N, C-alpha and C positions, 0 to 999 in steps of 0.2 A: 263396556261401551256405554256412552251416555247419549241422551237425547238433546238435540239442539234445534229449537224452533222458536218463532216469535210467540210470546205468551201474553196476549192482551188481558187474560184473566188475572194476572198478577199485578197489573197496574193499579195505582192507588189514587188516581186523580178523579175519574168520572163519578157522577152521582150514581147511587144504586137504588133500585126500585123499592127495596124493603128497609131502607134507612129509616130509623126511628121505631122499628118494630123490635120488641124485646122478647126473647124466647128463653124459658128455663128448661134445661135438659137435665132431668133427674134420673134418667135410665142408665142401664149398663149394657155393654156390648153394642149391638148394631141395630136391631129392629126397633124403630122409633127414633133413637139418637141419630140415625142417618138422615131422617127427615129434617131434623134440626140442622144438620150439616148443610143440607141443600139450601135451607132458608138463609143460613149464614153466608153462603157463597153469593147471595144476591143482596147482601147488605144488612140483614137482621143481626142484632146483637144477641149472641147465643151465650148464655151463662150456664156452664155445666156444673151441677152440684154433685160433689163426690164426698164419700166418707173420708174423714181425716186419716184413717188408717189404711193406706194403700190405694184408695180411690177406685175407679172403674177397673174391674179385672181385665178389660181389654188392653190395658196398658202392658200386660204381661202375656198377651195372647198373640201368637204369630212369631215372626222372625225378630229375635232380639237385636238391639243396637247398643252402641257404646253409651247411650244415654240411659240412665236407670229409669225403669218404669216407662219406657217409651219404645214399644215394638214398631216395626214398619206399618203394621195394621193400624195401630193407634195414631201414628203420625199422619197417615193418609186419610183415615176416616173421621178423625176428630178435628180436622183443620178449621181454622177461623173461630174456634171457641175460646172462651175464658173459663178457667178452672177456679171454682170456689169450693172450699171444704166446709161441710156442715153435717153434723151428726143428727140425723132425724130421729134417732132413738132417745134423744134427750129433749125435755120440754123446751129448753132455751133454743135448741136447734130448730124445733118446729116453729117457735115464735119468730126466729130470724127468717125462716123459709116463708112464712105467711106475709111478713113485711115485704119480701121480694115479690111474692105473688101479687101483692097490691099494686106494684109498680111495673108489672109485666103484661104482655098481651097473650102469650101462648105458654102452655105447660106441656111438656112431653114426658111420658113415663112408660115403662115397659115391665113393671113388676107383676108378679102373679096376682090375679084378682084378690082383693082383700088386704093387700100389703099396705097400700096408702091409707086405707081406712083404719088399719091397726095402729097407725101413727097419729090418728086423729085428723087426717087430711082427707076427709070425705069430700065429695063434690059439693055438698051443701055448704060446708065450711068454706071451701075455696071460692065458690060462687058468691057467697055473702061478702067475703073480703074483696072480691073483684067481679062484679056482675058481667063484665065484658070478656072475662077470661075464656079462651078457647083451650080445651084440654084434649090432647091426643093420647090415647091409651092403646098400645100395641102389645098383644099377648099371643101365645100360641093358638089358643082356641076362642078368644074373645071374652067379653065380660059376662056373658050369659051362657046357658046350656049346661048339660050334665058333665062336660069335660073341662069346664072353665078353669078349674083349679089345678089341672095338670101342668107340669112344666113345659115350656115351649121352646124348641130349638128349630132352626131352619130345616135341618135334615129331617126331623120328625114331621114337621108341618108339611114339607114337600111330599113326604110319603103318604101322610094322611089325606092331603089335598088332591092326590091323584097324579102328580107329576112324575114321581120316581117310578111308578108302575110302567110308564111309557118309555123310560130311558133304558137302553141296552139293546141287545140283539135277540131275535126270536128264540123263545124257549130257554133263554139263559137268565142268570140272576139280574134283577133290576139294579141299575147303577145310580150313583149320585151324580146328577147332571153337572158337569164342569167342576166338581169338587169344591165349589164355592157356595156360600150361604145365600143362594138366590132368593129364598123365601124372605129373609131379612130385608134385602134390598127392595124386593117387590112390595112388601108390606109398608115399608117406609115411603115408597113412591106414592102409594095410595093414601098414606097418612098425610103427606105433604099437600096433595091435592085437596084432601078433606080440610086441612088447616086453612088453605086459601079460601075455600068456599065458606067455611065458618066465620072467617074474618070479615068477609063481605057481608054476611048476615049480621054480624055484630055491629058493623059500621052502619047498617041500615036500621037496626032495631035497638042497639045498645045492650043486647043480650048475647052472652057467650053460650057455648054448648060443648058437649062431650063427643069426641070422634072415637068410635070403638072399632078397631081393626084386628081381626084374627089373622095370624100369618097364613094359616092353612087356607082361609077363604080368599085371601089375596092371590095365592097360588092357583086355586081352583078357578078363579075368574079369568085366568089366561088360557084355559084349556079349550079354546074355540068351541067346536060343535059336539064334543063328546057327550055332554048331557042330553042335548036334543036327539042325538043319534040313538042313545040307549033308551031314552024315554019313548021314542016313536017306534024303534025297530028292535030294541033289545041288543043292539050291537055293542060289544066290548072291544074297544081299540086295544090292540096288543103292541108289544115292542117291535120296532121295525128297523133297528140299527140306525144307519144314516139315511135310510130310504124313506119313502112316503107311500101310503096306500092309495093315494089319488094321482100319483104321477110317476113316470118312468121315462128315461133314467133320471134319478134324483138322489144324489148321494155324494160320497167322498171316494175319490179314486187315487190310487198310488201311482206316481210318475216314475220314470226311469231313474231319476236322481234321488229316489226315496223321499221326495216331498209329496205332499198331498194337495189335491185340488177339489173344490166343490163345484158340482154341475147340477143345475136345476132346469128340467124341461117340463114345465107344467101345461104346455099347450102343444098342439100339433105343429104350429108354426115354429115354435122354439126347437122342436125335434128336427124339423126340416133344416133349420139353420145349423144344428149340430151335425147332421148328416153331411151337409156341405163342407163344414169345417174339417170333418174326417176324410173328405174326398170320396165319400160313398153316398151320393145323393139318392141312389136306388133304395136305400134303407127307409126313406120317407115316402116311398110310393104306396099307393093304395093296396097293392098286392103284398107288401111286406108289413112295415110297422108305422105307416103314416097316420093311422088312427090310434088315438089314446087307448081305446079298449083293447085293440090288438097288442099294443105294447105291454099293457098291464097283464094280459093273458100270457104273454111270452116274456115276462119280466126277467127271468133268469138268463135267457138267451140274449136279450137286449143289453142287460148289464154286463154280460160276458164280452160282448162285442166292444162296448165302450171301455171296459176295463183293459182289454188287450190293446186298444188304440192308445189310451193314456199311458200305459206302461211302456210303450215303445219309444217315448220321448221324455226329455227333461221338462220340468214344469214351465219354464219361461216359453218354450215352444208351444206347449199345449195351450197355455193361456193366450198367447198371441193369436193362435188360430181361432180360438173360441171368440175372443173379443172382436176379431176382424169380421166375424159373421154375426156379431151381436148375440151370442149365446150367453145366457146368464151363468157366469163362472167366476170363481175367485179363489185366491190362495187360502188354504187352511193354515192360518198363521200361528206360530208359536210366539211367545213374548219377544224372543230374539228377532224374529221377522218383523214384528211390530215396531221395534226400536229403530229400524232402518227404512221403514216403508215411507215413501215420499208423500203419500196421502195423509197418513197419521201426522207427519211433521208439518205439512202445509196447513192442516186444520187446527194445529195447536192442541192435539189430543194428549200430548205428553207434556206435562207442566213441570218445569225444573224450579224447585223452590229451595232456598237456603234453609238449613236446619242446624244452625249453630256449629258445634264441634264435628258433626257428621258431614259437614259440607253440603253440597247440593244433593237433594233427593228428588227423584223423578216419580211423579204420581199422575193418575188420570186427570185430565183437564176438566173444566166445568161443562156440564150439560144441563139444560139446553143452551143454545147460542142465541142471545138476544142482540138485535142490531143496534139499538139505541142505549140499552142499559145492561151491558154484559156482566155476568158474574165474575168473581175473581177469588184468588187464593191469597189471603193476607199473610198467613203463616200456617205451619203444620200443627199437629196435636200439641196442646200446651203442657207445660210442667204442672204437677199437682199443686193446686192452690196458688197458681201464678197471679191470679187477679183478686186475691182476698182483700188486700188493702184498697184496691181500686173500687170494688163493689161494696164492701162493708163500710168503708169510710166515705167514699165519694157518692155512692148511690143511696145507702141507707143512713148515712150521717152518724155512724158510730165513732166515738172518740178513741184515740190510740190506747188509752188505759183500759177501756172496755174490750177492745179487740185483744189486748194482751191477756186479760182475764179469761176471755172465752177460749183463747189458745191454750192457756195453762190448764183449763178444765176439759180440754179435748173436745169442745163443742165445735170448733173450727180447726 
């Protein structure tokens, strides 16, 4: 089944707010490079530097396609980028890279601390070449601290940052939330915000700076009050499944047709509405469970009542009754559900983009939505070295003979 909806993001006509901004993405995989992807969706020219021998390993990570070195993950998350090959282990490769830095605004990298320095690409060298350069560095543990040289992966950073400890059911093994690299995406979002702040500063002062994001700390920043709660009261929040220690009923419930629905009652008024939707208004009385404290004390009983009510009906019926009473409720969607959901389609959350021999590929649309200058998807992840001539000749002014020599020496 394919998605069909209007896709304003793919239009190529309107002006883009980051037009004229040039970003070098020299990282691998996702943390950091995804920040460059976001900037590219809003008009920045993103030049992805890859090793001539194979390029970014993410090209081969995920679901393979008929296109060599282009998994679905690569096509989706490297969209709008130009690929240029350059071997930074060779002096001529470093020299080319510095020429590109001199003509760019932002540099994104996510290598283990010390890697760039080992190539002679210290911040001091980069800053001298381009004083206004903004450099985003995303690593597992940041550029400082005793763990800085440890390898960083989203799964490990989420565990270290405290998120994975909270995921799962009471007393059971902590799980990986969503089985997707949330840490990489979260760190990239913080990185993109940092880039925009640093660009504003560079515009005002003429001076660039380094943005240092540890994936674990980006994850930790999202864990609401757990630090304050432990610091003040010594409270360690444990795994609660789909529930919440501050609200009841609050979780996922299985419907008669084996579909799931999410219900969240965080206030007494919300529970009163749920009781009305269930046809049992007495549940919200002061004598029963009308007060949040009573509901929390009788959590198992309240959840049993709601579970039995939901299980007696198909999901559309449960959802209709909840929405009629303005109870916060929604489907627990699979991707199959998402592809046919009228709201996803109306909002253009599924973008259909041509991908050569693969035909149309559906990917998530652009977020956030801007009313005057919306982002767009020009193309999916590029072929390795697809922009070598464009950048080396058009931007850096190299002659064809020089490019041929660099290719023969595997510099590009």
